[in-house]
MOPAC internal coordinates of N, CA, C and O (Angstrom, degrees):
PM7 1SCF
backbone

  N    0.0000 0     0.00 0     0.00 0    0    0    0
  C    1.4646 1     0.00 0     0.00 0    1    0    0
  C    1.5009 1   108.21 1     0.00 0    2    1    0
  O    1.2310 1   119.81 1   -51.48 1    3    2    1
  N    1.3498 1   117.97 1   128.52 1    3    2    1
  C    1.4636 1   121.26 1  -179.77 1    5    3    2
  C    1.5091 1   111.04 1   -72.25 1    6    5    3
  O    1.2310 1   122.60 1   -34.52 1    7    6    5
  N    1.3544 1   112.63 1   145.48 1    7    6    5
  C    1.4478 1   120.11 1   178.94 1    9    7    6
  C    1.4841 1   111.34 1   -85.62 1   10    9    7
  O    1.2310 1   120.39 1   -36.01 1   11   10    9
  N    1.3258 1   116.87 1   143.99 1   11   10    9
  C    1.4308 1   119.88 1   179.05 1   13   11   10
  C    1.5184 1   109.63 1   -92.32 1   14   13   11
  O    1.2310 1   120.23 1   -39.49 1   15   14   13
  N    1.2992 1   117.16 1   140.51 1   15   14   13
  C    1.4875 1   121.32 1   179.50 1   17   15   14
  C    1.5177 1   108.97 1   -87.13 1   18   17   15
  O    1.2310 1   121.06 1   -49.49 1   19   18   17
  N    1.2875 1   115.59 1   130.51 1   19   18   17
  C    1.4795 1   121.71 1   179.60 1   21   19   18
  C    1.5624 1   108.98 1   -79.22 1   22   21   19
  O    1.2310 1   120.29 1   -60.81 1   23   22   21
  N    1.3396 1   117.05 1   119.19 1   23   22   21
  C    1.4888 1   118.58 1  -179.93 1   25   23   22
  C    1.5234 1   113.81 1   -60.34 1   26   25   23
  O    1.2310 1   119.84 1   151.84 1   27   26   25
  N    1.3173 1   117.91 1   -28.16 1   27   26   25
  C    1.4609 1   120.19 1   177.81 1   29   27   26
  C    1.5010 1   112.70 1   -74.46 1   30   29   27
  O    1.2310 1   119.79 1   163.30 1   31   30   29
  N    1.3040 1   118.00 1   -16.70 1   31   30   29
  C    1.4456 1   122.40 1  -174.55 1   33   31   30
  C    1.5701 1   107.39 1  -102.30 1   34   33   31
  O    1.2310 1   119.40 1  -145.30 1   35   34   33
  N    1.2874 1   118.75 1    34.70 1   35   34   33
  C    1.4420 1   122.04 1  -179.53 1   37   35   34
  C    1.5313 1   108.64 1   -79.43 1   38   37   35
  O    1.2310 1   119.89 1   -51.39 1   39   38   37
  N    1.3084 1   117.81 1   128.61 1   39   38   37
  C    1.4414 1   120.37 1  -174.48 1   41   39   38
  C    1.5530 1   111.58 1   -81.93 1   42   41   39
  O    1.2310 1   120.59 1   166.78 1   43   42   41
  N    1.3063 1   116.48 1   -13.22 1   43   42   41
  C    1.4767 1   117.51 1  -178.78 1   45   43   42
  C    1.5330 1   110.84 1   -81.51 1   46   45   43
  O    1.2310 1   121.94 1   -44.92 1   47   46   45
  N    1.3175 1   113.90 1   135.08 1   47   46   45
  C    1.4892 1   119.57 1   178.31 1   49   47   46
  C    1.5190 1   107.84 1   -95.42 1   50   49   47
  O    1.2310 1   120.46 1   -34.35 1   51   50   49
  N    1.3402 1   116.72 1   145.65 1   51   50   49
  C    1.4488 1   119.03 1   177.16 1   53   51   50
  C    1.4975 1   109.51 1   -65.66 1   54   53   51
  O    1.2310 1   122.37 1   -33.40 1   55   54   53
  N    1.3807 1   113.06 1   146.60 1   55   54   53
  C    1.4153 1   118.03 1   178.11 1   57   55   54
  C    1.5022 1   112.77 1   -73.89 1   58   57   55
  O    1.2310 1   119.81 1   -38.68 1   59   58   57
  N    1.3194 1   117.97 1   141.32 1   59   58   57
  C    1.4651 1   121.69 1   178.74 1   61   59   58
  C    1.5109 1   109.11 1   -83.36 1   62   61   59
  O    1.2310 1   121.43 1   -35.22 1   63   62   61
  N    1.2852 1   114.88 1   144.78 1   63   62   61
  C    1.4560 1   120.60 1   176.35 1   65   63   62
  C    1.5093 1   108.13 1   -67.34 1   66   65   63
  O    1.2310 1   121.92 1   -43.65 1   67   66   65
  N    1.3285 1   113.93 1   136.35 1   67   66   65
  C    1.4457 1   118.88 1   178.76 1   69   67   66
  C    1.5243 1   111.00 1   -82.36 1   70   69   67
  O    1.2310 1   120.88 1   -35.65 1   71   70   69
  N    1.3002 1   115.92 1   144.35 1   71   70   69
  C    1.4721 1   119.61 1  -177.22 1   73   71   70
  C    1.5407 1   107.31 1   155.95 1   74   73   71
  O    1.2310 1   121.49 1    10.53 1   75   74   73
  N    1.3220 1   114.76 1  -169.47 1   75   74   73
  C    1.5013 1   118.13 1  -176.24 1   77   75   74
  C    1.5383 1   108.08 1   -63.74 1   78   77   75
  O    1.2310 1   121.07 1   -41.05 1   79   78   77
  N    1.3073 1   115.56 1   138.95 1   79   78   77
  C    1.4631 1   120.83 1   177.74 1   81   79   78
  C    1.5384 1   110.09 1   -71.53 1   82   81   79
  O    1.2310 1   121.77 1   -40.53 1   83   82   81
  N    1.3174 1   114.22 1   139.47 1   83   82   81
  C    1.4517 1   119.79 1   178.27 1   85   83   82
  C    1.4963 1   110.86 1   -83.75 1   86   85   83
  O    1.2310 1   120.50 1   -35.97 1   87   86   85
  N    1.3073 1   116.65 1   144.03 1   87   86   85
  C    1.4376 1   121.17 1   178.00 1   89   87   86
  C    1.5038 1   109.52 1   -78.15 1   90   89   87
  O    1.2310 1   118.69 1   -40.79 1   91   90   89
  N    1.2984 1   120.11 1   139.21 1   91   90   89
  C    1.4103 1   122.09 1   174.71 1   93   91   90
  C    1.5458 1   110.86 1   -76.30 1   94   93   91
  O    1.2310 1   121.08 1   -41.95 1   95   94   93
  N    1.3164 1   115.53 1   138.05 1   95   94   93
  C    1.4249 1   117.97 1   177.71 1   97   95   94
  C    1.5132 1   111.29 1   -76.12 1   98   97   95
  O    1.2310 1   120.69 1   -51.05 1   99   98   97
  N    1.2950 1   116.29 1   128.95 1   99   98   97
  C    1.4619 1   121.71 1  -177.91 1  101   99   98
  C    1.5401 1   108.23 1   -77.50 1  102  101   99
  O    1.2310 1   120.58 1   -56.62 1  103  102  101
  N    1.3361 1   116.49 1   123.38 1  103  102  101
  C    1.4234 1   121.00 1   177.16 1  105  103  102
  C    1.5233 1   108.21 1   -95.79 1  106  105  103
  O    1.2310 1   120.85 1   -32.36 1  107  106  105
  N    1.2833 1   115.99 1   147.64 1  107  106  105
  C    1.4631 1   120.82 1   177.13 1  109  107  106
  C    1.5077 1   112.95 1    75.79 1  110  109  107
  O    1.2310 1   120.37 1  -153.66 1  111  110  109
  N    1.3051 1   116.89 1    26.34 1  111  110  109
  C    1.4693 1   120.97 1  -179.00 1  113  111  110
  C    1.5391 1   108.71 1   -74.12 1  114  113  111
  O    1.2310 1   121.01 1   -55.24 1  115  114  113
  N    1.3041 1   115.67 1   124.76 1  115  114  113
  C    1.4836 1   119.28 1  -178.24 1  117  115  114
  C    1.5235 1   109.90 1   -75.97 1  118  117  115
  O    1.2310 1   121.88 1   -21.43 1  119  118  117
  N    1.3558 1   114.02 1   158.57 1  119  118  117
  C    1.4831 1   119.69 1   176.71 1  121  119  118
  C    1.5139 1   111.03 1   -60.30 1  122  121  119
  O    1.2310 1   120.29 1   148.59 1  123  122  121
  N    1.3228 1   117.05 1   -31.41 1  123  122  121
  C    1.4719 1   120.09 1  -179.04 1  125  123  122
  C    1.4946 1   112.20 1   -68.27 1  126  125  123
  O    1.2310 1   120.20 1   157.93 1  127  126  125
  N    1.3350 1   117.23 1   -22.07 1  127  126  125
  C    1.4377 1   119.54 1  -178.91 1  129  127  126
  C    1.5378 1   114.89 1   -87.29 1  130  129  127
  O    1.2310 1   121.85 1   168.66 1  131  130  129
  N    1.3227 1   114.06 1   -11.34 1  131  130  129
  C    1.4633 1   118.76 1  -179.82 1  133  131  130
  C    1.5354 1   111.28 1   -85.86 1  134  133  131
  O    1.2310 1   119.62 1   -32.46 1  135  134  133
  N    1.3386 1   118.34 1   147.54 1  135  134  133
  C    1.4122 1   119.79 1   177.43 1  137  135  134
  C    1.5298 1   113.96 1   -66.77 1  138  137  135
  O    1.2310 1   119.52 1   -38.48 1  139  138  137
  N    1.3058 1   118.52 1   141.52 1  139  138  137
  C    1.4824 1   122.54 1   179.99 1  141  139  138
  C    1.5178 1   106.24 1   -86.38 1  142  141  139
  O    1.2310 1   120.71 1   -62.74 1  143  142  141
  N    1.3528 1   116.24 1   117.26 1  143  142  141
  C    1.4424 1   121.19 1   179.95 1  145  143  142
  C    1.5167 1   111.89 1   -83.81 1  146  145  143
  O    1.2310 1   119.21 1   140.23 1  147  146  145
  N    1.3094 1   119.12 1   -39.77 1  147  146  145
  C    1.4267 1   126.82 1  -178.98 1  149  147  146
  C    1.5162 1   110.96 1  -135.06 1  150  149  147
  O    1.2310 1   120.48 1   -87.35 1  151  150  149
  N    1.3340 1   116.68 1    92.65 1  151  150  149
  C    1.5147 1   119.84 1  -173.03 1  153  151  150
  C    1.5408 1   112.28 1   -69.15 1  154  153  151
  O    1.2310 1   118.94 1   160.65 1  155  154  153
  N    1.3205 1   119.62 1   -19.35 1  155  154  153
  C    1.4602 1   120.85 1  -176.33 1  157  155  154
  C    1.5410 1   109.69 1  -107.70 1  158  157  155
  O    1.2310 1   120.25 1  -141.77 1  159  158  157
  N    1.3427 1   117.13 1    38.23 1  159  158  157
  C    1.4363 1   118.76 1  -176.90 1  161  159  158
  C    1.5445 1   109.86 1  -110.99 1  162  161  159
  O    1.2310 1   121.91 1   -24.65 1  163  162  161
  N    1.3491 1   113.96 1   155.35 1  163  162  161
  C    1.4221 1   122.16 1   174.63 1  165  163  162
  C    1.4924 1   110.13 1  -129.17 1  166  165  163
  O    1.2310 1   119.61 1   -21.66 1  167  166  165
  N    1.3140 1   118.35 1   158.34 1  167  166  165
  C    1.4552 1   123.84 1   179.09 1  169  167  166
  C    1.5531 1   108.31 1  -117.51 1  170  169  167
  O    1.2310 1   120.95 1   -43.76 1  171  170  169
  N    1.3129 1   115.79 1   136.24 1  171  170  169
  C    1.4585 1   121.04 1  -179.45 1  173  171  170
  C    1.5110 1   108.35 1  -130.51 1  174  173  171
  O    1.2310 1   121.61 1   -45.90 1  175  174  173
  N    1.3441 1   114.52 1   134.10 1  175  174  173
  C    1.4457 1   122.53 1   174.24 1  177  175  174
  C    1.5245 1   106.34 1  -115.17 1  178  177  175
  O    1.2310 1   118.99 1   -62.06 1  179  178  177
  N    1.2999 1   119.53 1   117.94 1  179  178  177
  C    1.4648 1   124.40 1  -174.29 1  181  179  178
  C    1.5219 1   112.26 1  -104.45 1  182  181  179
  O    1.2310 1   122.53 1   -51.70 1  183  182  181
  N    1.2743 1   112.75 1   128.30 1  183  182  181
  C    1.5016 1   119.04 1   175.15 1  185  183  182
  C    1.5063 1   108.78 1  -120.64 1  186  185  183
  O    1.2310 1   120.82 1     1.38 1  187  186  185
  N    1.3109 1   116.04 1  -178.62 1  187  186  185
  C    1.5035 1   120.52 1  -176.65 1  189  187  186
  C    1.5329 1   107.60 1   -71.99 1  190  189  187
  O    1.2310 1   117.77 1   145.48 1  191  190  189
  N    1.2840 1   121.85 1   -34.52 1  191  190  189
  C    1.4853 1   124.01 1  -174.48 1  193  191  190
  C    1.5136 1   114.94 1  -114.62 1  194  193  191
  O    1.2310 1   119.40 1   159.86 1  195  194  193
  N    1.3056 1   118.74 1   -20.14 1  195  194  193
  C    1.4387 1   122.87 1  -177.49 1  197  195  194
  C    1.4845 1   113.68 1  -138.47 1  198  197  195
  O    1.2310 1   118.80 1   -29.64 1  199  198  197
  N    1.2733 1   119.90 1   150.36 1  199  198  197
  C    1.4418 1   126.26 1   175.90 1  201  199  198
  C    1.5376 1   109.09 1  -123.66 1  202  201  199
  O    1.2310 1   120.34 1   -55.20 1  203  202  201
  N    1.3043 1   116.96 1   124.80 1  203  202  201
  C    1.4781 1   120.10 1   177.06 1  205  203  202
  C    1.5273 1   108.39 1  -103.92 1  206  205  203
  O    1.2310 1   121.54 1   -47.10 1  207  206  205
  N    1.3259 1   114.67 1   132.90 1  207  206  205
  C    1.4858 1   121.23 1  -178.28 1  209  207  206
  C    1.4701 1   108.75 1  -126.58 1  210  209  207
  O    1.2310 1   119.97 1   -44.52 1  211  210  209
  N    1.3595 1   117.65 1   135.48 1  211  210  209
  C    1.4710 1   123.41 1   174.34 1  213  211  210
  C    1.4909 1   109.44 1  -128.51 1  214  213  211
  O    1.2310 1   121.54 1   -48.54 1  215  214  213
  N    1.3328 1   114.66 1   131.46 1  215  214  213
  C    1.4234 1   123.93 1   178.49 1  217  215  214
  C    1.5226 1   108.42 1  -118.72 1  218  217  215
  O    1.2310 1   118.89 1   -10.54 1  219  218  217
  N    1.3649 1   119.73 1   169.46 1  219  218  217
  C    1.4369 1   119.62 1   177.63 1  221  219  218
  C    1.5603 1   109.69 1   -61.41 1  222  221  219
  O    1.2310 1   120.12 1   -39.35 1  223  222  221
  N    1.3565 1   117.37 1   140.65 1  223  222  221
  C    1.4323 1   120.99 1  -172.72 1  225  223  222
  C    1.5386 1   116.98 1   -63.12 1  226  225  223
  O    1.2310 1   120.33 1   162.03 1  227  226  225
  N    1.3173 1   116.97 1   -17.97 1  227  226  225
  C    1.4794 1   118.56 1  -178.62 1  229  227  226
  C    1.5411 1   111.71 1   -89.79 1  230  229  227
  O    1.2310 1   119.19 1  -175.38 1  231  230  229
  N    1.3312 1   119.15 1     4.62 1  231  230  229
  C    1.4589 1   123.22 1  -177.92 1  233  231  230
  C    1.4835 1   113.36 1   -92.10 1  234  233  231
  O    1.2310 1   118.54 1   153.55 1  235  234  233
  N    1.3449 1   120.38 1   -26.45 1  235  234  233
  C    1.4364 1   123.89 1  -174.92 1  237  235  234
  C    1.5165 1   109.34 1  -155.37 1  238  237  235
  O    1.2310 1   121.23 1   -21.09 1  239  238  237
  N    1.3523 1   115.25 1   158.91 1  239  238  237
  C    1.4482 1   118.98 1   176.70 1  241  239  238
  C    1.5515 1   113.90 1   -68.27 1  242  241  239
  O    1.2310 1   120.83 1   152.57 1  243  242  241
  N    1.3053 1   116.01 1   -27.43 1  243  242  241
  C    1.4184 1   122.20 1   176.37 1  245  243  242
  C    1.5306 1   108.91 1  -122.86 1  246  245  243
  O    1.2310 1   120.25 1   -89.85 1  247  246  245
  N    1.3822 1   117.14 1    90.15 1  247  246  245
  C    1.4782 1   118.65 1  -171.52 1  249  247  246
  C    1.5308 1   113.15 1   -77.80 1  250  249  247
  O    1.2310 1   119.37 1   168.33 1  251  250  249
  N    1.3177 1   118.80 1   -11.67 1  251  250  249
  C    1.4932 1   120.38 1   175.95 1  253  251  250
  C    1.4825 1   106.56 1  -118.39 1  254  253  251
  O    1.2310 1   121.63 1   -51.83 1  255  254  253
  N    1.3552 1   114.49 1   128.17 1  255  254  253
  C    1.4409 1   120.10 1  -179.48 1  257  255  254
  C    1.5140 1   111.92 1  -132.08 1  258  257  255
  O    1.2310 1   120.48 1   -24.54 1  259  258  257
  N    1.3124 1   116.68 1   155.46 1  259  258  257
  C    1.4602 1   122.36 1   175.14 1  261  259  258
  C    1.5513 1   106.98 1  -121.01 1  262  261  259
  O    1.2310 1   121.80 1   -44.98 1  263  262  261
  N    1.3063 1   114.15 1   135.02 1  263  262  261
  C    1.4606 1   118.03 1  -179.86 1  265  263  262
  C    1.5178 1   108.87 1  -134.92 1  266  265  263
  O    1.2310 1   121.20 1   -17.44 1  267  266  265
  N    1.3327 1   115.31 1   162.56 1  267  266  265
  C    1.4562 1   120.35 1   176.76 1  269  267  266
  C    1.5504 1   109.20 1   -80.43 1  270  269  267
  O    1.2310 1   121.28 1    -1.09 1  271  270  269
  N    1.3481 1   115.16 1   178.91 1  271  270  269
  C    1.4455 1   120.41 1  -173.96 1  273  271  270
  C    1.5210 1   112.67 1  -105.72 1  274  273  271
  O    1.2310 1   118.78 1  -167.38 1  275  274  273
  N    1.3389 1   119.93 1    12.62 1  275  274  273
  C    1.4337 1   121.91 1   177.89 1  277  275  274
  C    1.5430 1   108.82 1   -75.34 1  278  277  275
  O    1.2310 1   120.50 1   -22.34 1  279  278  277
  N    1.3179 1   116.65 1   157.66 1  279  278  277
  C    1.4320 1   121.09 1  -175.52 1  281  279  278
  C    1.5345 1   112.77 1   -61.68 1  282  281  279
  O    1.2310 1   120.38 1   140.48 1  283  282  281
  N    1.3054 1   116.88 1   -39.52 1  283  282  281
  C    1.4563 1   121.66 1   177.04 1  285  283  282
  C    1.5433 1   110.75 1   -59.66 1  286  285  283
  O    1.2310 1   120.41 1   136.60 1  287  286  285
  N    1.3259 1   116.81 1   -43.40 1  287  286  285
  C    1.4583 1   121.06 1  -178.75 1  289  287  286
  C    1.5220 1   110.68 1   -68.77 1  290  289  287
  O    1.2310 1   119.81 1   145.33 1  291  290  289
  N    1.3293 1   117.96 1   -34.67 1  291  290  289
  C    1.4511 1   121.64 1   176.43 1  293  291  290
  C    1.5182 1   112.69 1   -66.93 1  294  293  291
  O    1.2310 1   120.24 1   142.41 1  295  294  293
  N    1.3268 1   117.15 1   -37.59 1  295  294  293
  C    1.4690 1   122.58 1   177.11 1  297  295  294
  C    1.5323 1   108.23 1   -65.35 1  298  297  295
  O    1.2310 1   119.44 1   136.48 1  299  298  297
  N    1.3412 1   118.67 1   -43.52 1  299  298  297
  C    1.4796 1   122.15 1   178.79 1  301  299  298
  C    1.5271 1   110.25 1   -62.72 1  302  301  299
  O    1.2310 1   120.94 1   140.24 1  303  302  301
  N    1.3335 1   115.81 1   -39.76 1  303  302  301
  C    1.4796 1   120.13 1   179.36 1  305  303  302
  C    1.5269 1   109.54 1   -63.93 1  306  305  303
  O    1.2310 1   119.56 1   137.14 1  307  306  305
  N    1.3075 1   118.45 1   -42.86 1  307  306  305
  C    1.4579 1   123.16 1  -178.47 1  309  307  306
  C    1.5561 1   108.42 1   -65.88 1  310  309  307
  O    1.2310 1   119.60 1   138.71 1  311  310  309
  N    1.3270 1   118.37 1   -41.29 1  311  310  309
  C    1.4709 1   120.30 1   178.93 1  313  311  310
  C    1.5211 1   109.76 1   -65.29 1  314  313  311
  O    1.2310 1   119.38 1   142.04 1  315  314  313
  N    1.3595 1   118.79 1   -37.96 1  315  314  313
  C    1.4465 1   121.14 1  -178.96 1  317  315  314
  C    1.5476 1   109.63 1   -65.57 1  318  317  315
  O    1.2310 1   121.79 1   137.43 1  319  318  317
  N    1.3422 1   114.18 1   -42.57 1  319  318  317
  C    1.4705 1   117.36 1   179.20 1  321  319  318
  C    1.5295 1   112.42 1   -61.43 1  322  321  319
  O    1.2310 1   120.77 1   136.75 1  323  322  321
  N    1.3244 1   116.13 1   -43.25 1  323  322  321
  C    1.4799 1   120.71 1   176.76 1  325  323  322
  C    1.5325 1   110.93 1   -62.75 1  326  325  323
  O    1.2310 1   119.97 1   138.70 1  327  326  325
  N    1.3129 1   117.67 1   -41.30 1  327  326  325
  C    1.4960 1   121.46 1  -179.42 1  329  327  326
  C    1.5460 1   109.64 1   -68.06 1  330  329  327
  O    1.2310 1   119.85 1   153.42 1  331  330  329
  N    1.3056 1   117.89 1   -26.58 1  331  330  329
  C    1.5082 1   119.71 1   176.88 1  333  331  330
  C    1.5368 1   112.63 1   -87.53 1  334  333  331
  O    1.2310 1   119.63 1  -178.71 1  335  334  333
  N    1.3274 1   118.32 1     1.29 1  335  334  333
  C    1.4379 1   121.37 1   176.61 1  337  335  334
  C    1.5103 1   115.16 1    79.58 1  338  337  335
  O    1.2310 1   120.19 1  -155.11 1  339  338  337
  N    1.3594 1   117.25 1    24.89 1  339  338  337
  C    1.4271 1   122.75 1   178.79 1  341  339  338
  C    1.5245 1   108.60 1   -81.07 1  342  341  339
  O    1.2310 1   120.58 1   -50.79 1  343  342  341
  N    1.3579 1   116.50 1   129.21 1  343  342  341
  C    1.4748 1   121.26 1   178.78 1  345  343  342
  C    1.5252 1   112.86 1  -114.33 1  346  345  343
  O    1.2310 1   120.50 1   163.34 1  347  346  345
  N    1.3556 1   116.65 1   -16.66 1  347  346  345
  C    1.4363 1   119.54 1  -177.33 1  349  347  346
  C    1.5362 1   109.15 1  -135.88 1  350  349  347
  O    1.2310 1   119.51 1   -41.23 1  351  350  349
  N    1.3160 1   118.54 1   138.77 1  351  350  349
  C    1.4540 1   123.14 1  -178.97 1  353  351  350
  C    1.5239 1   108.90 1  -129.34 1  354  353  351
  O    1.2310 1   119.37 1   -45.37 1  355  354  353
  N    1.3353 1   118.82 1   134.63 1  355  354  353
  C    1.4322 1   122.71 1   170.25 1  357  355  354
  C    1.5394 1   107.18 1  -108.82 1  358  357  355
  O    1.2310 1   121.19 1   -58.15 1  359  358  357
  N    1.3356 1   115.32 1   121.85 1  359  358  357
  C    1.4671 1   120.64 1  -177.64 1  361  359  358
  C    1.5167 1   110.50 1  -111.44 1  362  361  359
  O    1.2310 1   121.56 1   -44.89 1  363  362  361
  N    1.2957 1   114.62 1   135.11 1  363  362  361
  C    1.4988 1   121.08 1   176.18 1  365  363  362
  C    1.5260 1   105.70 1  -114.35 1  366  365  363
  O    1.2310 1   120.97 1   -57.24 1  367  366  365
  N    1.3496 1   115.74 1   122.76 1  367  366  365
  C    1.4463 1   118.26 1  -177.91 1  369  367  366
  C    1.5148 1   110.28 1  -152.78 1  370  369  367
  O    1.2310 1   121.86 1   -26.42 1  371  370  369
  N    1.2911 1   114.04 1   153.58 1  371  370  369
  C    1.4665 1   122.07 1   170.17 1  373  371  370
  C    1.4963 1   108.56 1  -113.86 1  374  373  371
  O    1.2310 1   121.22 1   -27.04 1  375  374  373
  N    1.3012 1   115.27 1   152.96 1  375  374  373
  C    1.4791 1   118.40 1  -179.53 1  377  375  374
  C    1.5146 1   112.95 1    72.13 1  378  377  375
  O    1.2310 1   119.78 1    32.87 1  379  378  377
  N    1.3384 1   118.03 1  -147.13 1  379  378  377
  C    1.4363 1   122.94 1  -172.26 1  381  379  378
  C    1.5350 1   109.92 1  -113.85 1  382  381  379
  O    1.2310 1   119.95 1  -167.83 1  383  382  381
  N    1.2982 1   117.69 1    12.17 1  383  382  381
  C    1.4712 1   121.25 1  -175.25 1  385  383  382
  C    1.5523 1   112.64 1   -66.65 1  386  385  383
  O    1.2310 1   119.86 1   158.96 1  387  386  385
  N    1.2915 1   117.87 1   -21.04 1  387  386  385
  C    1.4561 1   122.65 1  -175.94 1  389  387  386
  C    1.5424 1   113.84 1   -76.63 1  390  389  387
  O    1.2310 1   120.35 1   157.25 1  391  390  389
  N    1.3176 1   116.93 1   -22.75 1  391  390  389
  C    1.4658 1   120.53 1  -171.01 1  393  391  390
  C    1.5294 1   114.77 1   -59.64 1  394  393  391
  O    1.2310 1   117.81 1   131.90 1  395  394  393
  N    1.3479 1   121.78 1   -48.10 1  395  394  393
  C    1.4528 1   118.67 1  -179.27 1  397  395  394
  C    1.5534 1   112.55 1   -64.01 1  398  397  395
  O    1.2310 1   120.14 1   139.86 1  399  398  397
  N    1.3283 1   117.34 1   -40.14 1  399  398  397
  C    1.4708 1   120.01 1   179.92 1  401  399  398
  C    1.5484 1   110.50 1   -67.65 1  402  401  399
  O    1.2310 1   121.16 1   141.06 1  403  402  401
  N    1.3243 1   115.39 1   -38.94 1  403  402  401
  C    1.4784 1   119.14 1   178.08 1  405  403  402
  C    1.5337 1   110.20 1   -57.78 1  406  405  403
  O    1.2310 1   121.02 1   133.89 1  407  406  405
  N    1.3316 1   115.65 1   -46.11 1  407  406  405
  C    1.5012 1   119.59 1  -177.54 1  409  407  406
  C    1.5414 1   109.89 1   -64.47 1  410  409  407
  O    1.2310 1   120.07 1   136.94 1  411  410  409
  N    1.3632 1   117.46 1   -43.06 1  411  410  409
  C    1.4743 1   120.27 1  -179.95 1  413  411  410
  C    1.5120 1   112.24 1   -64.95 1  414  413  411
  O    1.2310 1   120.59 1   135.14 1  415  414  413
  N    1.3393 1   116.47 1   -44.86 1  415  414  413
  C    1.4679 1   118.53 1   179.39 1  417  415  414
  C    1.5224 1   113.80 1   -64.83 1  418  417  415
  O    1.2310 1   120.79 1   139.77 1  419  418  417
  N    1.3341 1   116.09 1   -40.23 1  419  418  417
  C    1.4296 1   120.67 1   178.00 1  421  419  418
  C    1.5351 1   111.34 1   -65.15 1  422  421  419
  O    1.2310 1   119.38 1   145.40 1  423  422  421
  N    1.3428 1   118.80 1   -34.60 1  423  422  421
  C    1.4432 1   121.05 1   176.06 1  425  423  422
  C    1.5314 1   112.76 1   -68.07 1  426  425  423
  O    1.2310 1   120.15 1   154.41 1  427  426  425
  N    1.3477 1   117.32 1   -25.59 1  427  426  425
  C    1.4318 1   123.82 1   178.18 1  429  427  426
  C    1.5692 1   110.00 1   -81.40 1  430  429  427
  O    1.2310 1   119.34 1   171.88 1  431  430  429
  N    1.2876 1   118.87 1    -8.12 1  431  430  429
  C    1.4592 1   122.13 1  -178.83 1  433  431  430
  C    1.5114 1   115.37 1    90.92 1  434  433  431
  O    1.2310 1   119.98 1  -164.92 1  435  434  433
  N    1.2912 1   117.64 1    15.08 1  435  434  433
  C    1.4382 1   123.77 1  -178.96 1  437  435  434
  C    1.5369 1   108.19 1   -91.67 1  438  437  435
  O    1.2310 1   120.70 1   -48.42 1  439  438  437
  N    1.3842 1   116.27 1   131.58 1  439  438  437
  C    1.4524 1   118.93 1   178.05 1  441  439  438
  C    1.5103 1   108.34 1   -78.42 1  442  441  439
  O    1.2310 1   119.83 1   -54.43 1  443  442  441
  N    1.3390 1   117.93 1   125.57 1  443  442  441
  C    1.4425 1   123.05 1  -173.21 1  445  443  442
  C    1.5445 1   108.47 1  -110.96 1  446  445  443
  O    1.2310 1   120.72 1   -50.71 1  447  446  445
  N    1.3576 1   116.24 1   129.29 1  447  446  445
  C    1.4540 1   120.35 1   176.22 1  449  447  446
  C    1.5421 1   106.19 1  -117.12 1  450  449  447
  O    1.2310 1   120.41 1   -60.63 1  451  450  449
  N    1.2627 1   116.83 1   119.37 1  451  450  449
  C    1.4805 1   121.49 1   179.00 1  453  451  450
  C    1.5286 1   106.25 1   -92.15 1  454  453  451
  O    1.2310 1   120.35 1   -56.55 1  455  454  453
  N    1.3094 1   116.94 1   123.45 1  455  454  453
  C    1.4808 1   122.87 1  -178.12 1  457  455  454
  C    1.5217 1   110.63 1  -114.36 1  458  457  455
  O    1.2310 1   120.95 1   -32.54 1  459  458  457
  N    1.2830 1   115.80 1   147.46 1  459  458  457
  C    1.4609 1   123.16 1   177.54 1  461  459  458
  C    1.4781 1   110.78 1   -95.69 1  462  461  459
  O    1.2310 1   119.93 1   -56.64 1  463  462  461
  N    1.3465 1   117.74 1   123.36 1  463  462  461
  C    1.4707 1   121.17 1  -178.64 1  465  463  462
  C    1.5172 1   113.08 1   -58.56 1  466  465  463
  O    1.2310 1   119.28 1   150.39 1  467  466  465
  N    1.2694 1   118.99 1   -29.61 1  467  466  465
  C    1.4681 1   122.94 1  -179.28 1  469  467  466
  C    1.5405 1   111.79 1   -68.49 1  470  469  467
  O    1.2310 1   121.02 1   151.63 1  471  470  469
  N    1.3392 1   115.65 1   -28.37 1  471  470  469
  C    1.4764 1   118.72 1   177.31 1  473  471  470
  C    1.4915 1   113.74 1   -77.70 1  474  473  471
  O    1.2310 1   119.75 1   168.35 1  475  474  473
  N    1.3441 1   118.08 1   -11.65 1  475  474  473
  C    1.4781 1   121.87 1  -178.28 1  477  475  474
  C    1.5143 1   111.81 1   -80.42 1  478  477  475
  O    1.2310 1   118.17 1   169.25 1  479  478  477
  N    1.3225 1   121.08 1   -10.75 1  479  478  477
  C    1.4489 1   121.41 1  -175.11 1  481  479  478
  C    1.5499 1   114.17 1   -64.87 1  482  481  479
  O    1.2310 1   120.07 1   156.82 1  483  482  481
  N    1.3459 1   117.47 1   -23.18 1  483  482  481
  C    1.4577 1   117.47 1  -178.25 1  485  483  482
  C    1.5029 1   111.67 1  -101.65 1  486  485  483
  O    1.2310 1   119.35 1  -173.38 1  487  486  485
  N    1.3147 1   118.85 1     6.62 1  487  486  485
  C    1.4770 1   122.14 1  -179.64 1  489  487  486
  C    1.5418 1   108.23 1   -80.75 1  490  489  487
  O    1.2310 1   119.21 1   -50.55 1  491  490  489
  N    1.2857 1   119.11 1   129.45 1  491  490  489
  C    1.4896 1   118.60 1  -178.38 1  493  491  490
  C    1.5436 1   112.16 1   -70.59 1  494  493  491
  O    1.2310 1   121.27 1   -26.02 1  495  494  493
  N    1.2849 1   115.18 1   153.98 1  495  494  493
  C    1.4695 1   120.74 1  -179.43 1  497  495  494
  C    1.4875 1   111.96 1   111.28 1  498  497  495
  O    1.2310 1   119.69 1    -8.65 1  499  498  497
  N    1.2986 1   118.20 1   171.35 1  499  498  497
  C    1.4523 1   122.95 1   179.56 1  501  499  498
  C    1.5147 1   107.17 1   -94.19 1  502  501  499
  O    1.2310 1   121.35 1   -45.10 1  503  502  501
  N    1.3438 1   115.03 1   134.90 1  503  502  501
  C    1.4610 1   121.25 1   177.30 1  505  503  502
  C    1.5091 1   108.18 1  -125.02 1  506  505  503
  O    1.2310 1   121.07 1   -41.54 1  507  506  505
  N    1.2872 1   115.56 1   138.46 1  507  506  505
  C    1.4869 1   120.38 1   170.75 1  509  507  506
  C    1.4956 1   105.90 1  -137.43 1  510  509  507
  O    1.2310 1   120.10 1   -30.52 1  511  510  509
  N    1.2945 1   117.41 1   149.48 1  511  510  509
  C    1.4796 1   121.53 1   178.02 1  513  511  510
  C    1.4766 1   110.51 1   -76.99 1  514  513  511
  O    1.2310 1   120.10 1   180.00 1  515  514  513

């Protein structure tokens, strides 16, 4: 009785299309290995009761801070950012909680970029809040 050949067990490999070789994506690339696009930038995550701020680690002994949402606290936050040499801020917020801080930072001369968290889902790399 003749044996049937399994189509899944075909030893031939499909030919690759000829053309420029694609670069392999490096997995596990550290943040230190990536080029710095904006060295004077900070990131801010705004909530109803707390604001989390991160600046470059070489600017302060405590590069990540948490502050309250009262006007006096927002003024202190803006003064700290200016003292650390921050010129650009990216803020992630839902609702209307970003408006007071946006106005205060803009009055201090800091360029503010408001980003939508839903747009971040297609950005490569690992993100944690």
